[in-house]
PDB file of N, CA, C, O and CB in Angstrom:
ATOM      1  N   UNK A   1     -24.679   0.253  12.752  1.00  0.00           N
ATOM      2  CA  UNK A   1     -23.408   0.517  13.304  1.00  0.00           C
ATOM      3  C   UNK A   1     -23.137  -0.761  13.671  1.00  0.00           C
ATOM      4  O   UNK A   1     -24.173  -1.257  14.116  1.00  0.00           O
ATOM      5  CB  UNK A   1     -23.300   1.543  14.408  1.00  0.00           C
ATOM      6  N   UNK A   2     -21.847  -1.855  13.705  1.00  0.00           N
ATOM      7  CA  UNK A   2     -21.029  -2.968  13.054  1.00  0.00           C
ATOM      8  C   UNK A   2     -21.632  -3.464  14.829  1.00  0.00           C
ATOM      9  O   UNK A   2     -22.266  -4.495  15.054  1.00  0.00           O
ATOM     10  CB  UNK A   2     -18.899  -2.715  12.353  1.00  0.00           C
ATOM     11  N   UNK A   3     -21.439  -2.971  15.337  1.00  0.00           N
ATOM     12  CA  UNK A   3     -21.324  -4.038  16.903  1.00  0.00           C
ATOM     13  C   UNK A   3     -22.508  -4.725  16.529  1.00  0.00           C
ATOM     14  O   UNK A   3     -22.612  -5.950  16.464  1.00  0.00           O
ATOM     15  CB  UNK A   3     -21.478  -3.217  18.777  1.00  0.00           C
ATOM     16  N   UNK A   4     -23.737  -3.576  16.194  1.00  0.00           N
ATOM     17  CA  UNK A   4     -25.786  -4.708  16.044  1.00  0.00           C
ATOM     18  C   UNK A   4     -25.614  -5.526  15.116  1.00  0.00           C
ATOM     19  O   UNK A   4     -26.296  -6.548  15.196  1.00  0.00           O
ATOM     20  CB  UNK A   4     -27.585  -3.786  15.371  1.00  0.00           C
ATOM     21  N   UNK A   5     -24.611  -5.385  13.848  1.00  0.00           N
ATOM     22  CA  UNK A   5     -25.020  -6.284  13.290  1.00  0.00           C
ATOM     23  C   UNK A   5     -23.884  -7.589  13.502  1.00  0.00           C
ATOM     24  O   UNK A   5     -24.293  -8.744  13.377  1.00  0.00           O
ATOM     25  CB  UNK A   5     -25.332  -5.770  11.953  1.00  0.00           C
ATOM     26  N   UNK A   6     -22.631  -7.350  13.785  1.00  0.00           N
ATOM     27  CA  UNK A   6     -21.982  -8.823  15.028  1.00  0.00           C
ATOM     28  C   UNK A   6     -22.734  -9.592  16.192  1.00  0.00           C
ATOM     29  O   UNK A   6     -22.618 -10.737  16.628  1.00  0.00           O
ATOM     30  CB  UNK A   6     -20.764  -8.258  16.040  1.00  0.00           C
ATOM     31  N   UNK A   7     -23.385  -8.739  16.460  1.00  0.00           N
ATOM     32  CA  UNK A   7     -23.850  -8.773  17.985  1.00  0.00           C
ATOM     33  C   UNK A   7     -24.298 -10.360  17.693  1.00  0.00           C
ATOM     34  O   UNK A   7     -23.627 -11.248  18.218  1.00  0.00           O
ATOM     35  CB  UNK A   7     -25.288  -7.458  18.588  1.00  0.00           C
ATOM     36  N   UNK A   8     -25.571 -10.739  16.753  1.00  0.00           N
ATOM     37  CA  UNK A   8     -26.304 -11.951  16.475  1.00  0.00           C
ATOM     38  C   UNK A   8     -25.141 -13.594  15.764  1.00  0.00           C
ATOM     39  O   UNK A   8     -25.366 -14.787  15.966  1.00  0.00           O
ATOM     40  CB  UNK A   8     -27.586 -11.259  15.178  1.00  0.00           C
ATOM     41  N   UNK A   9     -24.039 -12.995  14.999  1.00  0.00           N
ATOM     42  CA  UNK A   9     -23.114 -13.957  14.528  1.00  0.00           C
ATOM     43  C   UNK A   9     -22.831 -14.470  15.968  1.00  0.00           C
ATOM     44  O   UNK A   9     -23.572 -15.380  16.339  1.00  0.00           O
ATOM     45  CB  UNK A   9     -21.793 -13.372  13.600  1.00  0.00           C
ATOM     46  N   UNK A  10     -21.857 -14.029  16.863  1.00  0.00           N
ATOM     47  CA  UNK A  10     -21.011 -14.613  18.016  1.00  0.00           C
ATOM     48  C   UNK A  10     -21.602 -14.245  19.318  1.00  0.00           C
ATOM     49  O   UNK A  10     -21.146 -13.468  20.157  1.00  0.00           O
ATOM     50  CB  UNK A  10     -19.520 -14.105  17.986  1.00  0.00           C
ATOM     51  N   UNK A  11     -23.095 -15.188  19.358  1.00  0.00           N
ATOM     52  CA  UNK A  11     -23.498 -14.767  21.099  1.00  0.00           C
ATOM     53  C   UNK A  11     -22.789 -15.873  21.941  1.00  0.00           C
ATOM     54  O   UNK A  11     -22.026 -16.645  21.360  1.00  0.00           O
ATOM     55  CB  UNK A  11     -25.440 -14.846  21.546  1.00  0.00           C
ATOM     56  N   UNK A  12     -23.028 -16.000  23.436  1.00  0.00           N
ATOM     57  CA  UNK A  12     -22.481 -16.972  24.319  1.00  0.00           C
ATOM     58  C   UNK A  12     -22.489 -18.588  24.217  1.00  0.00           C
ATOM     59  O   UNK A  12     -21.766 -19.501  24.615  1.00  0.00           O
ATOM     60  CB  UNK A  12     -23.055 -16.679  25.395  1.00  0.00           C
ATOM     61  N   UNK A  13     -23.621 -18.467  23.517  1.00  0.00           N
ATOM     62  CA  UNK A  13     -23.849 -19.859  24.010  1.00  0.00           C
ATOM     63  C   UNK A  13     -22.897 -20.702  22.221  1.00  0.00           C
ATOM     64  O   UNK A  13     -22.333 -21.794  22.293  1.00  0.00           O
ATOM     65  CB  UNK A  13     -26.188 -20.231  24.372  1.00  0.00           C
ATOM     66  N   UNK A  14     -22.945 -20.049  21.150  1.00  0.00           N
ATOM     67  CA  UNK A  14     -21.831 -20.601  20.039  1.00  0.00           C
ATOM     68  C   UNK A  14     -21.093 -20.338  20.880  1.00  0.00           C
ATOM     69  O   UNK A  14     -21.567 -20.500  22.005  1.00  0.00           O
ATOM     70  CB  UNK A  14     -21.496 -20.031  18.546  1.00  0.00           C
ATOM     71  N   UNK A  15     -19.781 -19.879  20.828  1.00  0.00           N
ATOM     72  CA  UNK A  15     -18.840 -19.049  21.257  1.00  0.00           C
ATOM     73  C   UNK A  15     -18.405 -19.890  21.988  1.00  0.00           C
ATOM     74  O   UNK A  15     -17.185 -19.894  22.155  1.00  0.00           O
ATOM     75  CB  UNK A  15     -19.105 -17.832  21.777  1.00  0.00           C
ATOM     76  N   UNK A  16     -19.452 -21.170  22.871  1.00  0.00           N
ATOM     77  CA  UNK A  16     -18.762 -22.714  24.410  1.00  0.00           C
ATOM     78  C   UNK A  16     -18.578 -23.768  23.435  1.00  0.00           C
ATOM     79  O   UNK A  16     -17.951 -24.772  23.775  1.00  0.00           O
ATOM     80  CB  UNK A  16     -20.293 -23.578  26.070  1.00  0.00           C
ATOM     81  N   UNK A  17     -19.133 -23.644  22.052  1.00  0.00           N
ATOM     82  CA  UNK A  17     -19.362 -24.713  21.219  1.00  0.00           C
ATOM     83  C   UNK A  17     -17.918 -24.777  20.526  1.00  0.00           C
ATOM     84  O   UNK A  17     -17.370 -25.873  20.403  1.00  0.00           O
ATOM     85  CB  UNK A  17     -20.673 -24.493  20.213  1.00  0.00           C
ATOM     86  N   UNK A  18     -17.306 -23.607  20.073  1.00  0.00           N
ATOM     87  CA  UNK A  18     -16.509 -23.635  19.056  1.00  0.00           C
ATOM     88  C   UNK A  18     -14.779 -23.870  20.316  1.00  0.00           C
ATOM     89  O   UNK A  18     -14.576 -23.760  21.525  1.00  0.00           O
ATOM     90  CB  UNK A  18     -16.834 -21.912  17.878  1.00  0.00           C
ATOM     91  N   UNK A  19     -13.673 -24.330  18.718  1.00  0.00           N
ATOM     92  CA  UNK A  19     -12.453 -24.510  19.607  1.00  0.00           C
ATOM     93  C   UNK A  19     -11.915 -22.528  19.989  1.00  0.00           C
ATOM     94  O   UNK A  19     -12.526 -21.543  19.577  1.00  0.00           O
ATOM     95  CB  UNK A  19     -10.986 -25.691  18.440  1.00  0.00           C
ATOM     96  N   UNK A  20     -10.872 -22.529  20.703  1.00  0.00           N
ATOM     97  CA  UNK A  20     -10.427 -20.976  20.496  1.00  0.00           C
ATOM     98  C   UNK A  20     -10.078 -20.954  19.378  1.00  0.00           C
ATOM     99  O   UNK A  20     -10.519 -19.920  18.875  1.00  0.00           O
ATOM    100  CB  UNK A  20      -9.354 -20.353  21.294  1.00  0.00           C
ATOM    101  N   UNK A  21      -9.085 -21.962  18.128  1.00  0.00           N
ATOM    102  CA  UNK A  21      -9.035 -21.238  17.536  1.00  0.00           C
ATOM    103  C   UNK A  21      -9.861 -20.682  16.473  1.00  0.00           C
ATOM    104  O   UNK A  21      -9.309 -20.068  15.560  1.00  0.00           O
ATOM    105  CB  UNK A  21      -8.303 -21.444  17.409  1.00  0.00           C
ATOM    106  N   UNK A  22     -11.104 -20.829  16.493  1.00  0.00           N
ATOM    107  CA  UNK A  22     -12.315 -20.247  15.827  1.00  0.00           C
ATOM    108  C   UNK A  22     -12.580 -19.521  16.075  1.00  0.00           C
ATOM    109  O   UNK A  22     -13.141 -18.833  15.222  1.00  0.00           O
ATOM    110  CB  UNK A  22     -13.226 -20.586  15.738  1.00  0.00           C
ATOM    111  N   UNK A  23     -12.468 -19.091  17.164  1.00  0.00           N
ATOM    112  CA  UNK A  23     -13.134 -18.131  18.164  1.00  0.00           C
ATOM    113  C   UNK A  23     -11.529 -17.137  17.646  1.00  0.00           C
ATOM    114  O   UNK A  23     -12.016 -16.007  17.696  1.00  0.00           O
ATOM    115  CB  UNK A  23     -13.511 -18.857  20.296  1.00  0.00           C
ATOM    116  N   UNK A  24     -11.037 -17.063  17.504  1.00  0.00           N
ATOM    117  CA  UNK A  24     -10.073 -16.407  17.061  1.00  0.00           C
ATOM    118  C   UNK A  24      -9.969 -15.704  15.607  1.00  0.00           C
ATOM    119  O   UNK A  24      -9.859 -14.660  14.963  1.00  0.00           O
ATOM    120  CB  UNK A  24      -9.207 -17.204  17.240  1.00  0.00           C
ATOM    121  N   UNK A  25     -10.037 -16.488  15.606  1.00  0.00           N
ATOM    122  CA  UNK A  25     -10.168 -15.887  14.286  1.00  0.00           C
ATOM    123  C   UNK A  25     -11.739 -15.424  13.864  1.00  0.00           C
ATOM    124  O   UNK A  25     -11.942 -14.231  13.637  1.00  0.00           O
ATOM    125  CB  UNK A  25      -9.601 -16.972  13.248  1.00  0.00           C
ATOM    126  N   UNK A  26     -12.446 -16.050  13.801  1.00  0.00           N
ATOM    127  CA  UNK A  26     -13.834 -14.926  13.946  1.00  0.00           C
ATOM    128  C   UNK A  26     -14.521 -13.611  14.612  1.00  0.00           C
ATOM    129  O   UNK A  26     -15.587 -13.003  14.524  1.00  0.00           O
ATOM    130  CB  UNK A  26     -14.577 -15.479  14.284  1.00  0.00           C
ATOM    131  N   UNK A  27     -12.905 -13.495  15.555  1.00  0.00           N
ATOM    132  CA  UNK A  27     -12.624 -12.478  15.759  1.00  0.00           C
ATOM    133  C   UNK A  27     -12.391 -11.169  15.214  1.00  0.00           C
ATOM    134  O   UNK A  27     -12.868 -10.035  15.177  1.00  0.00           O
ATOM    135  CB  UNK A  27     -12.111 -12.726  16.092  1.00  0.00           C
ATOM    136  N   UNK A  28     -11.061 -12.134  14.654  1.00  0.00           N
ATOM    137  CA  UNK A  28      -9.948 -10.694  13.506  1.00  0.00           C
ATOM    138  C   UNK A  28     -11.146 -10.628  12.609  1.00  0.00           C
ATOM    139  O   UNK A  28     -11.630  -9.530  12.334  1.00  0.00           O
ATOM    140  CB  UNK A  28      -7.960 -11.295  12.289  1.00  0.00           C
ATOM    141  N   UNK A  29     -11.589 -11.599  12.198  1.00  0.00           N
ATOM    142  CA  UNK A  29     -13.066 -11.143  10.939  1.00  0.00           C
ATOM    143  C   UNK A  29     -13.216 -10.558  11.162  1.00  0.00           C
ATOM    144  O   UNK A  29     -12.707  -9.637  10.522  1.00  0.00           O
ATOM    145  CB  UNK A  29     -14.312 -11.501  10.567  1.00  0.00           C
ATOM    146  N   UNK A  30     -14.092 -10.173  12.338  1.00  0.00           N
ATOM    147  CA  UNK A  30     -15.084  -9.346  12.605  1.00  0.00           C
ATOM    148  C   UNK A  30     -14.508  -8.431  13.266  1.00  0.00           C
ATOM    149  O   UNK A  30     -15.255  -7.518  13.618  1.00  0.00           O
ATOM    150  CB  UNK A  30     -16.136  -9.843  13.206  1.00  0.00           C
ATOM    151  N   UNK A  31     -12.658  -8.297  13.774  1.00  0.00           N
ATOM    152  CA  UNK A  31     -12.307  -6.162  13.851  1.00  0.00           C
ATOM    153  C   UNK A  31     -11.617  -6.212  12.297  1.00  0.00           C
ATOM    154  O   UNK A  31     -11.066  -5.132  12.508  1.00  0.00           O
ATOM    155  CB  UNK A  31     -10.550  -5.271  15.605  1.00  0.00           C
ATOM    156  N   UNK A  32     -11.317  -6.437  11.357  1.00  0.00           N
ATOM    157  CA  UNK A  32     -11.151  -5.984  10.026  1.00  0.00           C
ATOM    158  C   UNK A  32     -12.108  -5.681   9.166  1.00  0.00           C
ATOM    159  O   UNK A  32     -12.024  -4.769   8.343  1.00  0.00           O
ATOM    160  CB  UNK A  32     -10.548  -6.715   9.453  1.00  0.00           C
ATOM    161  N   UNK A  33     -13.348  -6.649   9.352  1.00  0.00           N
ATOM    162  CA  UNK A  33     -14.528  -5.587   8.622  1.00  0.00           C
ATOM    163  C   UNK A  33     -15.092  -4.669   9.419  1.00  0.00           C
ATOM    164  O   UNK A  33     -15.659  -3.667   8.982  1.00  0.00           O
ATOM    165  CB  UNK A  33     -15.776  -6.269   8.059  1.00  0.00           C
ATOM    166  N   UNK A  34     -14.951  -4.998  10.836  1.00  0.00           N
ATOM    167  CA  UNK A  34     -15.428  -3.868  11.645  1.00  0.00           C
ATOM    168  C   UNK A  34     -14.310  -2.058  10.684  1.00  0.00           C
ATOM    169  O   UNK A  34     -14.802  -1.006  10.277  1.00  0.00           O
ATOM    170  CB  UNK A  34     -14.817  -4.464  13.861  1.00  0.00           C
ATOM    171  N   UNK A  35     -12.696  -2.550  10.690  1.00  0.00           N
ATOM    172  CA  UNK A  35     -12.262  -1.709  10.592  1.00  0.00           C
ATOM    173  C   UNK A  35     -12.194  -1.083   9.045  1.00  0.00           C
ATOM    174  O   UNK A  35     -11.851   0.028   8.640  1.00  0.00           O
ATOM    175  CB  UNK A  35     -11.329  -1.957  11.247  1.00  0.00           C
ATOM    176  N   UNK A  36     -12.677  -2.290   8.350  1.00  0.00           N
ATOM    177  CA  UNK A  36     -13.291  -1.332   6.677  1.00  0.00           C
ATOM    178  C   UNK A  36     -14.189  -1.099   6.501  1.00  0.00           C
ATOM    179  O   UNK A  36     -14.465  -0.809   5.337  1.00  0.00           O
ATOM    180  CB  UNK A  36     -13.283  -1.726   5.405  1.00  0.00           C
ATOM    181  N   UNK A  37     -15.427  -1.061   7.697  1.00  0.00           N
ATOM    182  CA  UNK A  37     -16.689  -0.160   7.335  1.00  0.00           C
ATOM    183  C   UNK A  37     -15.937   0.657   7.791  1.00  0.00           C
ATOM    184  O   UNK A  37     -15.587   1.089   6.693  1.00  0.00           O
ATOM    185  CB  UNK A  37     -18.226  -0.267   7.879  1.00  0.00           C
ATOM    186  N   UNK A  38     -15.277   1.357   8.608  1.00  0.00           N
ATOM    187  CA  UNK A  38     -15.109   2.517   9.391  1.00  0.00           C
ATOM    188  C   UNK A  38     -13.489   3.270   8.359  1.00  0.00           C
ATOM    189  O   UNK A  38     -12.975   4.332   8.708  1.00  0.00           O
ATOM    190  CB  UNK A  38     -14.850   1.929  11.415  1.00  0.00           C
TER     191      UNK A  38
END
């Protein structure tokens, strides 16, 4: 499943160190790659 693969990449402590723009970009990339897998 896609969620199991992406979970280690985007953890809570990691997102707290990143600016909101990077978080939004990462979410978009994860969503698009999940759509591509499906």
